[in-house]
N, C-alpha and C positions, 0 to 999 in steps of 0.2 A: 453262414457257418457260425458266426458268433452267437446268433440266436439259439441254435441247438447246443453249442458248447457251453453256454451259460444258463441253460434252462433249469437245471437242478439247483444251482446256487441262487437262482432268482425265485425259488420256491415252487416251480412247476412240478406236478406229479405225473403228467403225461402230455403228449402233444397230439393234436388233430391237424393233419396237413392235407390240403387239397392238392390234387394232381391233374394237370391238363396243359396242353400246349407246351410252351417253353418251360413250364414248371412241372412237367410230368415226373421228373425224378426227385422232386422235393421231399416226399416222404422217405425215400431210400437214403437220401443224403442226411436228413435229420436223424434217422434211425442210427446211422453210422457214427454221428458225432454226439448225439444226446444219450447214447447208451449209458446206463441201463434203464433210462426212462422209456416206457412204452410209447410207441408212435402208432396212431391210427390213420391209415391212408384212405382218402376219399377221392376216387377218380371222378372228375367232373363230367366225363362222358365215357362211352364204351371204348373209345380209342386210347384212353389213358389207363384202362384197366390193367393191361400187361405191364406197365411201368410200376404199378403198385404191388401186384402180386409176384412179379419177377425179381424180387429183391435177393441179393446174394446171401449166402450163409454167413451168419455172424451179425447181420443187421436185420433182425426180424421186424416185420410190420404186421399189425393187425389190419385187415382190410375189410371194407364194406363194398357193396355193389355200387356201380356208377350212379351218382346223383343222390345217394342215400345218406346225406349229412345228418339227418335225424337219427339214424341207426348208429352213426359214429358217436354222437352225443350221448345216446343211451348206453352204448358200450363203455364210454368213458365214465359215466355215472356208476355203472356196475363195478368197474375197476376201483374207482374211488370209494364206493360204498362198502367194499370188503372190510374196511376198518372203521366204518362210520354207521352206527346203528340208526341214527336219524335219517341219513340218506337211504339206507336199506328200507326203512319204513315208507319213505316217500316213493321209492321205486315200486314197492309192493302195492301201495295204494294206486299209483298210476297204472300199473299193470292190470289190477282188478277192474279199474274204471274202463280201460281199453277193452278187456274181455267182455264186460257187461255191454258195452256199446256194440261190439261185434255180434253178440248174442241177440240183442234187441233188433239189429238190422236183419239178421238171419231169420228171426221169427216173423218180422214184417214181410220179408220176401216170401217166406213159406205161406203166410196168410193170404198174400195177394195172388199166389199161384202163378202159373205160366200158361199163357195162351198158346196152346199147341196148334191152333188152326192157322196161325201165321207162320209162313216159311222163315 
């Protein structure tokens, strides 16, 4: 409770909270006490997904799919980048690099073709 209640005064701009097992309600609890700071919930497995997305009205949580901590970090960077041009630029460059990598892999798969003779 203290961690969430003192988050803003300690200079935090948002919180990423994992959810699973006995800590499945951690993101919801933090959202209720750290408000108005945004909380991003990361279910560690599918069983914890309901605890993250089933938050009560008044304690909103941004949620990512189970096990997608990378996406939580990326969402956090996007939120923090709203007022930070340098971070926006770094995000734009990272996104462009990712798109180029996907395009290169897609082209390689296209060039290799598919062996339709195999079931």
